[in-house]
C-alpha positions in Angstrom: 9.4 55.4 47.8 6.4 53.5 48.1 5.7 53.8 44.3 9.0 53.2 43.6 8.0 49.7 46.0 4.4 49.9 43.4 6.9 49.9 40.9 9.2 47.3 41.7 6.0 44.6 42.3 4.4 45.1 38.7 7.2 44.9 37.1 8.6 41.1 39.1 4.4 40.7 38.3 4.7 41.3 34.4 8.4 39.8 35.0 6.8 36.4 35.8 3.8 36.5 33.3 6.1 37.0 30.3 8.6 34.7 32.0 4.7 32.1 32.1 4.1 32.4 28.4 7.8 32.1 26.8 7.8 28.9 29.2 4.6 27.5 27.3 5.8 29.0 23.7 9.2 26.9 24.4 6.7 23.9 25.2 5.1 24.0 22.9 7.6 24.8 19.8 9.1 21.3 22.5 5.8 19.5 21.4 6.2 19.9 17.0 9.0 19.4 17.4 9.2 15.7 18.5 5.3 15.5 16.0 8.0 16.7 13.1 10.7 14.0 14.2 8.1 11.4 14.7 6.3 11.9 11.5 9.3 12.0 9.6 10.8 9.2 11.5 7.7 7.2 10.1 8.3 8.7 6.1 11.5 7.6 5.7 9.9 3.9 7.2 7.5 4.4 4.4 9.9 5.5 2.0 12.2 2.2 2.8 9.2 0.0 2.4 7.3 1.2 -0.3 10.6 2.4 -2.6 10.8 0.6 -5.7 7.3 0.3 -6.6 7.3 3.1 -8.5 3.6 3.7 -8.3 2.8 7.4 -6.8 -0.5 7.2 -5.1 -2.5 9.6 -6.6 -2.1 7.2 -9.6 -4.0 4.5 -7.7 -6.0 7.1 -6.4 -7.2 7.5 -9.7 -6.9 4.0 -10.7 -9.9 3.6 -8.0 -11.5 6.4 -9.2 -13.1 5.2 -11.9 -12.5 1.4 -13.5 -11.9 0.7 -16.1 -11.3 -2.8 -18.0 -8.6 -4.7 -19.3 -10.4 -5.0 -22.4 -11.4 -1.5 -23.1 -8.6 0.2 -21.9 -5.4 0.8 -24.3 -3.1 -1.7 -24.3 -0.6 0.5 -23.2 -2.9 1.2 -19.9 -3.2 -2.5 -19.6 0.5 -3.3 -19.1 1.2 -0.5 -17.3 -1.2 -0.6 -14.5 -0.3 -4.4 -15.3 3.5 -4.1 -14.7 1.9 -1.4 -11.3 -0.8 -3.9 -9.9 2.4 -7.1 -10.0 4.7 -4.6 -8.1 2.9 -3.4 -5.7 2.0 -7.0 -4.3 5.6 -8.1 -4.3 6.5 -5.6 -1.9 2.7 -7.1 0.2 3.9 -10.5 -0.6 7.3 -10.4 0.0 8.3 -11.8 -3.5 11.5 -10.9 -5.0 12.8 -11.1 -9.1 14.5 -14.0 -8.1 11.3 -16.3 -6.8 8.1 -14.5 -8.0 5.6 -17.2 -6.5 5.0 -15.2 -3.7 2.9 -12.8 -5.0 1.4 -15.5 -7.2 -0.2 -17.1 -4.5 -0.9 -13.9 -3.3 -3.0 -12.5 -6.2 -4.4 -15.9 -6.6 -5.8 -16.3 -2.9 -7.2 -12.7 -3.1 -8.4 -13.6 -6.1 -10.0 -17.3 -4.9 -11.9 -15.7 -1.9 -13.0 -12.3 -3.8 -13.5 -14.2 -7.6 -16.8 -16.2 -7.6 -16.4 -19.3 -9.3 -17.9 -18.4 -12.0 -16.1 -15.3 -12.8 -12.8 -17.3 -12.1 -13.7 -19.5 -15.1 -14.4 -17.1 -17.5 -11.5 -15.1 -17.0 -9.7 -18.1 -17.8 -12.5 -18.9 -20.5 -11.4 -15.9 -21.7 -7.8 -16.5 -22.7 -6.7 -19.1 -25.5 -3.6 -20.3 -23.8 -4.8 -20.8 -19.9 -8.0 -23.1 -21.7 -6.0 -24.9 -23.5 -3.3 -25.6 -20.2 -5.8 -26.1 -18.0 -8.1 -28.7 -20.0 -4.8 -30.7 -21.3 -3.8 -31.0 -18.1 -7.4 -31.3 -16.8 -7.8 -34.3 -19.7 -4.3 -35.6 -18.7 -5.0 -36.2 -15.1 -8.0 -37.8 -15.9 -6.9 -41.1 -18.0 -4.2 -41.2 -16.0 -7.2 -42.1 -13.3 -8.7 -44.2 -16.0 -6.2 -46.7 -16.7 -4.7 -47.1 -13.0 -8.3 -48.7 -12.2 -8.3 -50.5 -15.3 -4.9 -52.0 -14.9 
């Protein structure tokens, strides 16, 4: 009779330890499920936010690792990188195909804050079309000021 009782006590202890182990594993599974749900929501949000940018992350990382200037790159590569940059800028600054102004404002703001004035001048002077337009506008402004003083 005592052996039977000892066996029942031993089985009860084993059952208790197994129940505790099962509950621990169930809790771990619940935590992992919650983490998975959270990550799934975050990934859906990011996909929705950057959908349409068509710029794989590894491409951007590769460009960061191996910088090149547009003057010594193939025209097709320069065009593709320019397009990718503008698409991402449109997403960041809330521009659309109909209203691209926020993207231009963001790009220019970044350039004027991060670039020295002399470097910006070099960029402007390196493009004949832009240089001609800027000089014409500046001359027109000064002519108007000059004539307003005279008359």
